Structures are given as structure tokens and as C-alpha cells.
Wavefront OBJ file of the C-alpha trace (Angstrom):
o trace
v 49.894 174.023 131.596
v 52.665 173.924 129.028
v 52.482 170.127 128.899
v 48.710 170.164 128.674
v 48.769 172.455 125.669
v 51.269 170.349 123.806
v 49.783 168.425 120.839
v 48.676 164.905 121.697
v 50.237 163.435 118.569
v 53.672 165.004 118.400
v 56.472 163.777 116.197
v 59.249 165.497 118.130
v 61.604 163.335 120.101
v 61.828 163.487 123.824
v 65.580 163.189 123.911
v 66.061 159.575 124.782
v 67.640 157.115 122.394
v 65.609 154.233 121.084
v 68.202 151.853 122.440
v 66.915 152.527 125.951
v 63.211 152.260 125.228
v 63.042 148.547 125.886
v 64.077 148.911 129.503
v 61.230 149.035 131.988
v 63.421 149.071 135.072
v 64.570 152.606 134.396
v 61.218 153.877 133.144
v 60.521 157.606 133.489
v 56.781 158.072 133.261
v 57.128 161.659 132.025
v 59.428 160.684 129.166
v 58.605 157.216 127.868
v 54.837 157.221 128.478
v 54.042 153.497 128.205
v 50.706 152.137 127.173
v 48.417 151.895 130.217
v 46.012 149.081 131.018
v 43.868 149.136 134.152
v 44.875 146.414 136.663
v 41.504 144.651 136.368
v 42.249 144.027 132.692
v 45.590 142.365 133.291
v 45.655 138.717 132.272
v 47.495 135.856 133.913
v 50.970 134.704 132.984
v 49.558 132.066 130.655
v 50.623 133.180 127.143
v 47.631 131.355 125.585
v 45.045 133.526 127.325
v 43.805 136.580 125.417
v 43.262 140.011 126.933
v 39.850 141.415 127.734
v 37.771 143.327 125.209
v 38.483 146.644 126.960
v 42.222 146.128 126.733
v 41.979 145.038 123.091
v 40.016 148.203 122.180
v 42.544 150.365 123.977
v 45.332 148.607 122.132
v 43.619 149.289 118.807
v 43.529 152.987 119.674
v 47.259 152.929 120.260
v 47.873 151.455 116.836
v 45.506 154.038 115.312
v 47.293 156.958 116.955
v 50.631 155.486 115.935
v 49.529 155.562 112.296
v 48.740 159.272 112.628
v 52.193 160.173 113.986
v 55.453 160.343 112.079
v 57.038 157.099 110.968
v 59.916 157.657 113.427
v 57.557 157.760 116.454
v 56.947 154.505 118.314
v 55.160 155.674 121.458
v 51.938 157.488 122.060
v 52.622 160.641 124.091
v 49.575 161.617 126.162
v 49.665 164.685 128.451
v 51.134 164.321 131.915
v 47.816 164.634 133.733
v 46.544 161.364 132.248
v 49.684 159.402 133.128
v 48.875 156.949 135.985
v 50.962 156.580 139.087
v 54.176 154.557 138.603
v 52.880 151.588 140.591
v 49.865 151.358 138.231
v 51.803 151.323 134.970
v 51.716 148.229 132.786
v 53.216 147.653 129.365
v 50.878 145.819 127.017
v 52.185 143.065 124.754
v 50.313 142.093 121.563
v 50.902 138.440 122.526
v 48.254 138.723 125.199
v 50.081 139.645 128.373
v 50.633 142.855 130.270
v 53.961 143.459 131.974
v 54.156 145.225 135.306
v 56.676 148.032 135.331
v 59.034 147.396 138.211
v 59.734 150.184 140.621
v 62.903 152.193 140.205
v 63.230 153.616 143.674
v 66.936 154.447 144.044
v 66.801 153.835 147.789
v 66.100 150.122 147.177
v 69.193 149.721 144.989
v 72.793 149.178 146.011
v 75.877 150.870 144.567
v 78.393 148.755 142.712
v 80.780 148.409 145.656
v 78.016 146.896 147.823
v 76.967 144.525 145.038
v 80.557 143.384 144.492
v 81.153 142.583 148.142
v 77.728 140.916 148.433
v 78.809 138.497 145.696
v 82.216 138.048 147.349
v 80.620 137.344 150.731
v 78.089 134.917 149.225
v 80.716 132.962 147.312
v 83.156 132.769 150.219
v 82.277 129.592 152.068
v 83.777 126.446 153.485
v 85.665 125.795 150.244
v 88.328 128.293 151.291
v 89.474 125.795 153.950
v 90.165 123.168 151.250
v 91.965 125.339 148.691
v 95.489 124.611 150.089
v 94.717 120.882 150.036
v 93.468 121.150 146.462
v 96.637 122.958 145.376
v 98.675 120.218 147.053
v 96.722 117.545 145.166
v 97.298 119.248 141.810
v 100.838 120.453 142.423
v 101.856 124.000 143.265
v 102.353 125.340 139.724
v 99.530 123.395 138.098
v 97.223 124.260 141.009
v 97.700 127.996 140.493
v 97.088 127.670 136.745
v 93.956 125.574 137.288
v 92.596 128.049 139.829
v 92.939 130.929 137.361
v 91.559 128.941 134.416
v 88.595 127.553 136.376
v 87.770 131.005 137.741
v 87.618 132.436 134.210
v 85.420 129.578 132.970
v 83.059 129.939 135.922
v 82.870 133.701 135.344
v 81.918 133.227 131.696
v 79.242 130.643 132.513
v 77.900 132.939 135.239
v 77.754 135.743 132.657
v 75.641 133.501 130.403
v 73.271 132.786 133.290
v 72.972 136.492 134.112
v 72.120 137.425 130.519
v 69.847 134.445 129.795
v 66.490 135.981 130.898
v 67.031 139.068 128.749
v 67.498 136.911 125.625
v 63.902 135.643 125.824
v 61.646 137.810 123.619
v 58.043 138.890 124.154
v 57.910 137.726 127.786
v 58.244 139.469 131.123
v 61.340 137.855 132.664
v 61.922 140.490 135.343
v 61.130 138.031 138.162
v 62.703 134.964 136.587
v 65.526 132.883 138.007
v 67.680 130.472 136.062
v 65.380 127.463 136.745
v 62.603 129.474 135.061
v 64.873 129.971 132.049
v 65.562 126.232 131.979
v 61.812 125.558 132.124
v 61.284 127.907 129.166
v 63.842 126.128 126.992
v 63.565 122.533 128.210
v 60.097 122.276 129.741
v 59.464 120.301 132.919
v 62.692 118.368 132.455
v 64.730 121.563 132.648
v 62.809 122.804 135.670
v 63.110 119.601 137.701
v 66.678 118.788 136.713
v 67.863 122.287 137.620
v 66.022 121.939 140.940
v 67.641 118.563 141.665
v 71.157 119.756 140.897
v 70.558 122.893 142.938
v 69.548 120.626 145.837
v 72.808 118.719 145.420
v 74.797 121.906 145.992
v 72.693 122.957 149.001
v 72.581 119.549 150.700
v 76.269 119.016 149.927
v 77.022 122.306 151.649
v 74.911 121.275 154.642
v 76.791 117.970 154.939
v 80.119 119.818 154.819
v 78.821 122.208 157.478
v 77.889 119.301 159.752
v 81.351 117.746 159.398
v 83.048 121.082 160.064
v 80.786 121.958 162.989
v 81.659 118.595 164.550
v 85.333 119.356 164.005
v 85.177 122.897 165.381
v 82.992 121.974 168.345
v 85.351 119.119 169.238
v 88.488 121.275 169.100
v 86.807 124.183 170.894
v 85.646 121.929 173.723
v 89.063 120.270 173.866
v 90.788 123.653 174.184
v 88.440 124.817 176.965
v 88.722 121.546 178.905
v 92.511 121.468 178.699
v 92.778 125.098 179.754
v 90.335 124.717 182.659
v 91.994 121.546 183.980
v 95.566 122.634 183.256
v 96.134 119.650 180.994
v 99.270 119.644 178.862
v 98.759 118.090 175.448
v 101.469 116.593 173.281
v 100.501 115.359 169.838
v 102.419 112.166 169.211
v 102.210 112.602 165.464
v 104.880 114.422 163.458
v 105.036 118.059 164.436
v 107.296 121.082 164.301
v 109.046 122.600 167.254
v 108.984 126.217 168.361
v 106.206 128.701 168.978
v 104.306 128.051 165.717
v 103.452 124.384 166.059
v 102.263 122.670 162.894
v 101.166 119.049 163.087
v 100.704 116.241 160.601
v 97.691 114.299 161.905
v 97.781 111.593 159.234
v 101.398 110.940 158.434
v 100.588 107.345 157.390
v 99.158 108.048 153.965
v 98.495 104.395 153.157
v 94.684 104.089 153.029
v 94.863 100.627 154.531
v 96.496 101.825 157.716
v 94.825 103.266 160.762
v 94.954 107.046 160.327
v 93.771 108.068 163.766
v 95.149 110.924 165.807
v 97.089 109.808 168.845
v 97.417 112.396 171.593
v 99.488 112.107 174.771
v 98.040 113.812 177.839
v 100.525 114.777 180.549
v 98.775 115.102 183.909
v 100.014 115.400 187.452
v 98.470 112.153 188.683
v 96.863 108.951 187.556
v 93.409 110.246 188.485
v 93.803 113.247 186.189
v 94.851 110.986 183.363
v 91.797 108.811 184.007
v 89.524 111.872 183.968
v 91.001 113.034 180.687
v 90.461 109.632 179.107
v 86.863 109.615 180.354
v 86.323 113.061 178.854
v 87.767 111.846 175.557
v 85.309 108.948 175.546
v 82.300 111.264 175.749
v 83.850 114.049 173.656
v 84.744 112.246 170.439
v 84.999 114.032 167.086
v 83.297 111.230 165.144
v 81.360 109.153 167.702
v 79.569 111.656 169.939
v 79.911 115.266 168.709
v 77.849 114.720 165.507
v 75.037 113.378 167.691
v 75.235 116.282 170.152
v 74.680 118.721 167.301
v 71.280 117.148 166.586
v 69.935 118.508 169.882
v 70.860 122.053 168.860
v 70.267 122.169 165.120
v 67.246 119.961 164.421
v 64.841 122.307 166.310
v 66.347 125.299 164.513
v 65.661 123.679 161.136
v 61.963 123.410 161.986
v 61.476 127.168 162.367
v 58.806 128.398 159.978
v 60.847 131.484 159.025
v 64.594 131.917 158.714
v 64.578 135.718 159.008
v 66.070 135.578 162.519
v 69.172 133.731 161.308
v 69.604 136.078 158.334
v 70.584 138.821 160.795
v 73.820 137.002 161.588
v 75.163 136.695 158.041
v 77.754 139.374 158.863
v 79.600 136.678 160.835
v 80.628 135.173 157.502
v 82.514 138.305 156.510
v 84.191 138.526 159.917
v 85.245 134.879 159.740
v 86.785 135.192 156.275
v 88.646 138.390 157.202
v 89.963 136.753 160.358
v 91.083 133.696 158.360
v 93.037 135.960 156.002
v 94.699 137.671 158.975
v 95.459 134.286 160.571
v 97.020 132.947 157.374
v 99.135 136.084 157.004
v 100.474 135.907 160.564
v 101.237 132.190 160.323
v 103.036 132.650 157.003
v 105.155 135.494 158.400
v 106.175 133.401 161.419
v 106.789 130.171 159.529
v 108.431 131.578 156.401
v 108.328 129.974 152.953
v 109.411 126.360 152.361
v 109.447 125.651 148.638
v 111.405 123.439 146.285
v 110.407 122.888 142.681
v 110.392 119.294 141.439
v 108.418 119.281 138.237
v 107.390 115.642 137.954
v 109.257 113.648 140.621
v 108.066 113.137 144.184
v 110.645 113.657 146.920
v 110.590 112.907 150.623
v 109.236 116.305 151.680
v 107.816 117.882 148.530
v 105.177 117.076 145.919
v 105.757 117.536 142.170
v 104.555 120.692 140.445
v 102.236 118.701 138.161
v 100.198 115.824 139.591
v 97.553 113.556 138.079
v 95.265 114.221 141.061
v 94.416 117.702 139.708
v 90.690 116.871 139.087
v 90.244 116.954 142.850
v 91.098 120.646 142.737
v 88.752 121.306 139.793
v 85.901 119.687 141.731
v 86.586 121.857 144.778
v 86.851 125.007 142.659
v 83.572 124.290 140.877
v 81.808 124.680 144.213
v 84.151 127.422 145.422
v 83.221 129.673 142.462
v 79.579 128.552 142.349
v 77.003 131.328 142.609
v 75.088 130.677 139.400
v 71.799 129.716 141.053
v 71.387 133.110 142.752
v 73.397 135.582 140.655
v 70.294 136.944 138.910
v 68.691 137.828 142.249
v 71.868 139.443 143.570
v 72.274 141.595 140.473
v 68.684 142.855 140.514
v 69.571 145.091 143.460
v 72.448 146.745 141.593
v 71.765 150.459 141.141
v 73.494 150.662 137.758
v 72.294 147.703 135.739
v 74.545 148.629 132.843
v 77.536 147.791 135.074
v 76.401 144.280 135.939
v 79.029 142.537 133.840
v 81.817 144.734 135.172
v 80.743 144.282 138.786
v 80.427 140.522 138.346
v 83.925 140.371 136.860
v 85.400 142.428 139.705
v 83.676 140.195 142.272
v 85.111 137.063 140.658
v 88.538 138.709 140.591
v 88.355 139.402 144.336
v 87.197 135.852 145.072
v 89.982 134.379 142.937
v 92.602 136.566 144.608
v 91.322 135.539 148.056
v 91.542 131.852 147.184
v 94.994 132.329 145.674
v 96.224 134.243 148.708
v 95.079 131.643 151.230
v 96.029 128.619 149.143
v 99.479 129.811 148.118
v 100.467 131.099 151.567
v 99.409 127.958 153.430
v 101.108 125.681 150.906
v 104.292 127.738 150.754
v 104.546 128.281 154.521
v 103.913 124.649 155.445
v 107.225 123.646 157.094
v 108.934 121.090 154.868
v 111.159 119.713 156.304
v 110.581 118.423 158.956
v 107.039 117.753 157.679
v 106.165 116.861 154.115
v 103.689 118.733 151.954
v 101.372 115.733 151.685
v 100.430 116.403 155.314
v 98.291 119.413 154.293
v 94.740 118.518 155.342
v 91.404 119.069 153.506
v 90.661 121.485 156.364
v 93.962 123.325 156.784
v 93.031 124.309 160.362
v 93.573 120.638 161.273
v 97.286 121.223 160.677
v 97.394 123.414 163.776
v 97.263 122.162 167.336
v 94.059 122.390 169.362
v 96.056 124.430 171.904
v 96.763 127.218 169.379
v 94.905 130.309 170.642
v 94.555 132.070 167.277
v 93.260 128.917 165.621
v 90.884 128.416 168.576
v 89.407 131.873 167.898
v 89.057 131.053 164.187
v 87.276 127.786 164.943
v 84.941 129.529 167.389
v 84.042 132.228 164.843
v 83.402 129.635 162.141
v 81.362 127.468 164.503
v 78.941 130.284 165.380
v 78.750 131.363 161.751
v 77.827 127.854 160.603
v 75.259 127.416 163.363
v 73.441 130.493 162.018
v 73.909 129.705 158.314
v 72.907 126.020 158.554
v 69.193 126.797 159.238
v 69.230 129.235 156.300
v 70.454 126.485 153.965
v 67.814 124.145 155.369
v 65.176 126.797 154.768
v 66.241 127.122 151.109
v 66.050 123.353 150.655
v 62.611 123.250 152.295
v 61.232 126.117 150.193
v 62.333 124.576 146.911
v 61.432 120.959 147.679
v 58.124 121.569 149.474
v 57.134 124.307 147.052
v 57.595 122.047 144.038
v 56.012 118.922 145.534
v 53.224 120.257 147.773
v 52.807 123.827 146.529
v 53.490 125.212 150.009
v 56.714 126.122 151.775
v 55.411 124.713 155.060
v 52.734 122.072 154.312
v 52.804 120.742 157.880
v 55.177 120.277 160.782
v 55.354 116.541 160.048
v 56.442 117.057 156.423
v 59.112 119.552 157.464
v 60.348 117.306 160.285
v 60.753 114.290 157.990
v 62.720 116.352 155.462
v 64.953 117.808 158.176
v 65.617 114.378 159.702
v 66.802 113.103 156.307
v 69.122 116.087 155.878
v 70.519 115.791 159.404
v 70.995 112.029 159.027
v 73.122 112.591 155.937
v 75.339 115.007 157.851
v 75.679 112.723 160.883
v 76.594 109.685 158.780
v 79.237 111.571 156.816
v 80.693 113.155 159.964
v 80.987 109.714 161.575
v 82.167 107.512 158.698
v 83.738 109.836 156.105
v 84.669 113.251 157.591
v 86.721 114.311 154.563
v 85.365 117.711 153.543
v 87.673 117.880 150.522
v 86.061 114.843 148.910
v 82.534 115.930 149.867
v 83.105 119.379 148.364
v 84.632 118.080 145.137
v 81.861 115.538 144.499
v 79.007 117.952 145.251
v 80.728 120.724 143.287
v 81.329 118.573 140.220
v 77.769 117.207 140.336
v 75.884 120.490 140.621
v 78.412 122.195 138.335
v 77.721 119.694 135.574
v 74.182 120.988 135.111
v 74.077 124.538 136.492
v 77.537 125.700 135.410
v 78.375 123.884 132.182
v 75.509 121.995 130.496
v 72.435 124.221 130.942
v 74.141 127.623 130.439
v 75.933 126.389 127.323
v 72.764 124.835 125.851
v 70.653 127.896 126.693
v 73.195 130.157 125.013
v 73.408 128.040 121.852
v 69.621 127.646 121.546
v 69.126 131.383 122.014
v 71.671 132.190 119.320
v 70.181 129.601 116.965
v 66.696 131.089 117.303
v 68.161 134.492 116.481
v 70.010 133.039 113.499
v 73.333 134.127 115.032
v 74.864 130.751 116.000
v 78.208 130.181 114.286
v 80.342 127.066 114.345
v 83.179 128.528 116.531
v 80.613 129.411 119.214
v 78.910 126.022 118.926
v 82.273 124.266 119.154
v 83.401 126.243 122.207
v 80.156 125.775 124.152
v 80.062 122.079 123.276
v 83.580 121.884 124.690
v 82.264 123.447 127.937
v 79.700 120.657 128.214
v 82.407 118.026 127.714
v 84.517 119.715 130.405
v 81.656 119.471 132.887
v 81.117 115.785 132.133
v 84.843 115.036 132.386
v 85.088 116.957 135.656
v 82.406 114.786 137.251
v 83.641 111.460 135.887
v 87.221 112.183 136.967
v 86.159 112.462 140.623
v 85.399 108.739 140.701
v 88.920 107.792 139.630
v 90.855 109.908 142.154
l 1 2 3 4 5 6 7 8 9 10 11 12 13 14 15 16 17 18 19 20 21 22 23 24 25 26 27 28 29 30 31 32 33 34 35 36 37 38 39 40 41 42 43 44 45 46 47 48 49 50 51 52 53 54 55 56 57 58 59 60 61 62 63 64 65 66 67 68 69 70 71 72 73 74 75 76 77 78 79 80 81 82 83 84 85 86 87 88 89 90 91 92 93 94 95 96 97 98 99 100 101 102 103 104 105 106 107 108 109 110 111 112 113 114 115 116 117 118 119 120 121 122 123 124 125 126 127 128 129 130 131 132 133 134 135 136 137 138 139 140 141 142 143 144 145 146 147 148 149 150 151 152 153 154 155 156 157 158 159 160 161 162 163 164 165 166 167 168 169 170 171 172 173 174 175 176 177 178 179 180 181 182 183 184 185 186 187 188 189 190 191 192 193 194 195 196 197 198 199 200 201 202 203 204 205 206 207 208 209 210 211 212 213 214 215 216 217 218 219 220 221 222 223 224 225 226 227 228 229 230 231 232 233 234 235 236 237 238 239 240 241 242 243 244 245 246 247 248 249 250 251 252 253 254 255 256 257 258 259 260 261 262 263 264 265 266 267 268 269 270 271 272 273 274 275 276 277 278 279 280 281 282 283 284 285 286 287 288 289 290 291 292 293 294 295 296 297 298 299 300 301 302 303 304 305 306 307 308 309 310 311 312 313 314 315 316 317 318 319 320 321 322 323 324 325 326 327 328 329 330 331 332 333 334 335 336 337 338 339 340 341 342 343 344 345 346 347 348 349 350 351 352 353 354 355 356 357 358 359 360 361 362 363 364 365 366 367 368 369 370 371 372 373 374 375 376 377 378 379 380 381 382 383 384 385 386 387 388 389 390 391 392 393 394 395 396 397 398 399 400 401 402 403 404 405 406 407 408 409 410 411 412 413 414 415 416 417 418 419 420 421 422 423 424 425 426 427 428 429 430 431 432 433 434 435 436 437 438 439 440 441 442 443 444 445 446 447 448 449 450 451 452 453 454 455 456 457 458 459 460 461 462 463 464 465 466 467 468 469 470 471 472 473 474 475 476 477 478 479 480 481 482 483 484 485 486 487 488 489 490 491 492 493 494 495 496 497 498 499 500 501 502 503 504 505 506 507 508 509 510 511 512 513 514 515 516 517 518 519 520 521 522 523 524 525 526 527 528 529 530 531 532 533 534 535 536 537 538 539 540 541 542 543 544 545 546 547 548 549 550 551 552 553 554 555 556 557 558 559
């Protein structure tokens, strides 16, 4: 009754600062008391459409009551008994739209630690397998510097993307993603171009997955066959001796030479040798395995919903943790093998600074890429005021993980007798197929990718079919044709160009050009210009970001 007896037009403050009154996510209906419009009077999202007469009259009353209150009051404060339920609250905008107040149920939000590791788990992908190769291409010292510098640049651009919806005035951007922001600033061109470049990152990841699944399935089957038939395998390429065998599959680095892996099978009889050769004919990494995967994965891509596969995303975390443990154990057993030659190439070592460093920047652009989904991930953060801090901590953890794996593999690679240029785009290829720990790692990664691949295909289908046909599943025929095109791209790359390092760097540099460098920088500068806050140092720096993105892509074609 105390609240009911309180004057309707009161000039006393309710205790909250005006700096928090613009936030609808943390709305307390008993404190902020927003203007209420019945749901039947809510207009569409079209900003040109005017509100109904009932809503306009109610809005006029608000302005009238506001004139009666003190000049410091900005909200009408009705009694509690007339406040609607939270799910029925809307905030009216004079521009002709009504914004739905989003729920603030704490049980649906995640604490910062969960948000940080969700970002870490999402960003950790197949790129981690190519980080040692990228460091080798750039040189040990320059590679570490580039990794740190690229991580900081990607963090800043991701920060711009995260803040971009909130910089748009007079519009409800609570459900917006970055393509919606691009559509707001650049129209249909921004919407479609952001969609296309997002597809490049997704399809590029699916192609890399197909190549890696072919690799892992081949080595897993080879290990099981050799163990079951008691076949001794001796790799005829350069290798180390001892318990921790490290091999150099492609020691002939001349592109014109035949860089195939030659393996010597030691059997007890001629018949066993003939059986092994027959098995190798039907179990080929590039000729048959990519085709076998079609039988398993093409039907999975045609599922209407991907919710079943989402239950197995925890395998990604297990795989990454196991990789870190594997790298640690291998490094302890092998020891460090480093010599510093700043610019000169020696027989066993690469220089600290190499002109091939753009290959690492291309890989890192995809390795640190999370810009197309960071807004969605951060919406579930319980403390929205900590978004920037949590994003920075997540990037720090990702950068440290990449540094740890890349530096340890490069430093522990045994030179001599092998030379550092033997480090492969997939560093697991530097270990024998008979290595038990590596066999477990390949098996984990294989099952993880089999469950993640349909999820990536589902994302591609939703975005492509939704934009073209207005439905996520227009028909089985449409979905089948799209999936066949995606699978064909993976099969062709796995057969003719199974170099995941090059696939990652090209797809990373391409999608990064638009979604990491060009669009975030342009959105930031346009937003500042409309606010009258754009200064020449900021314009110069963000223009430099755009030039970096263009140079990063062009450099991939000259490596």
C-alpha cells in the first residue's frame, strides 16, 4: 500500500544513475518503469511505418506527464500495480517503433569464466595443427612476433564488431549480428558481401576438415591393420632413431620432384607382402579415402536439424587438451634443438626472419577468427559490463595456446638429423603411423570432425538457403545439391591438393579481408563521423587496417 499511496508524479530519484537508464537488458520493472504499449499496438521493424492511434495517444500522455514533473525527471513513475509483467514490457520510440525488453533471467546467463572458455573452445580449431608450420615459414623469432601482433590486431577488430550494434541510435539492435550492422551502413551490398565472405570461412573450414578426416582415417586404418596383421613398418624417408620417432615425409622440397611417401613393409612371407600391397591399393590417403567419406558424411549433411551433433561439441575441448598434453610429452622426450641464424639458411635450420611470413599471417587470420559470431556468444554473458575484459582474456588464452604448441613443436623438432623445413602443415604427419599416442590424437580428432562437419554444413545451409529461398530447408533436392557441391570441393582438394596450410591461409586471408579488417574499420569510422568524433589519427589508423587486410590477401598469391 505504501507504493500505491505514493504520488504519481514524483520528482524524487529512485537511486539509479542516468547512465544506466538506456540499458534494457538489465531492466528492473519496479525501478525504471518504462513506457508500456500493448502488444497489439506494436508495429513492425520497418522504421517508415507509424504507430497506431492508441499508441500515439498514450505517448502524448507520457510527454504531458513529463512536463508536469521536475526538469530532472525523465521517466513517468506509475504505481507498481499498473506495471505489466516483464514479458509484456515494451519501450516506445518516437521514431515509430516499439522495442521489446529482453528477459534478464540470471539462470539463462553464463558467468565470465564460462564465456571465456566458450570463446576459447570456439576459436580453437584445425588451425592449431598448422601453427608450427607457419612459425617455420616465417622464422622462429619473426613468427613469435607476428603471432603476438596479429592476435592484438584481431582482438581490436573483434572489439569493434562487438561494440558496433550499440553505436546505432534509435533502433533496437538487441538481436542483430554483424551482417545486420553491415546492412545498416552499406545496404544490400554490405549484407550480401558479409554473407559471401562468411561462407568463404565456413566452406574453407569444411574443405580443411575433409582433408584432415581423410588423413586421420587413413592413418587410423593403417595403424589398426598393421597391428592386427603384425606388420612391421619402416618409413624409408628421413627419420630419427630411438623411442620417439620423428619422420620427414617430404624431404625433397623441390616442387618439381615427386614428394610421395615411400613405406617399406617387412612381412614374414611373400603372400603377406602381397596382401599389404593390396590393402594399400584400396586404402589410399588421396585416391580412395576421400571417396569413402562421402558414404558417411553426405547423409549426415542432409539432416533437417543439427541439434543431435551439437551434443558432441565437448569432443573439441577434449581433443585440444589432449593435443597440448601430447605436445608436452613429445617435447620433454625430444628436448630442444635450436640454433639462431638471423638471415642465413643452414643445412638443418631456417633463418629467424623469412620472406614467407605472409603464410603465417594468413593462417593466423583464420586461427583468431571469431568475428562472425562474437556478438551471439557475448549475449549470454551474465555481466555485460565485463564483455571487453572477458573477450581480451579469451584472446590471451588462445594466443598462449597457439604459442605453446607452435614454439614447442618447432623447438623440439630434432635438427639434426632432420632439418626444420621438414615440419609439415599438419604437424601430426611428422610422427609415424605406428605411434600410439599420435594414433589416439588422430582418433579423437577424427570423431570430433565427423560431428562438427554436419554443424558447419548446417550453418552454410541456413545462411545460403535463408537468403536465397527464404527457408532453411526449401526442399530435399535443394539441400542435396548444395551438399554435393560442398562435398565435391572437399573431395577434390583432398585428392589433388591436400595441403591444409595453404587452404587455411587462403580462406583466412579472404574472409579476414572483409569481416576482420575492411567492414569493422569502415563501420567504426562511419559511426564516429556521424557522431562528429572522427579525428585524423583514428581515420589514419583504421585506413591502415584496411590496407593490411588487402596486403595480407594479395601476399598469399606470391608465396
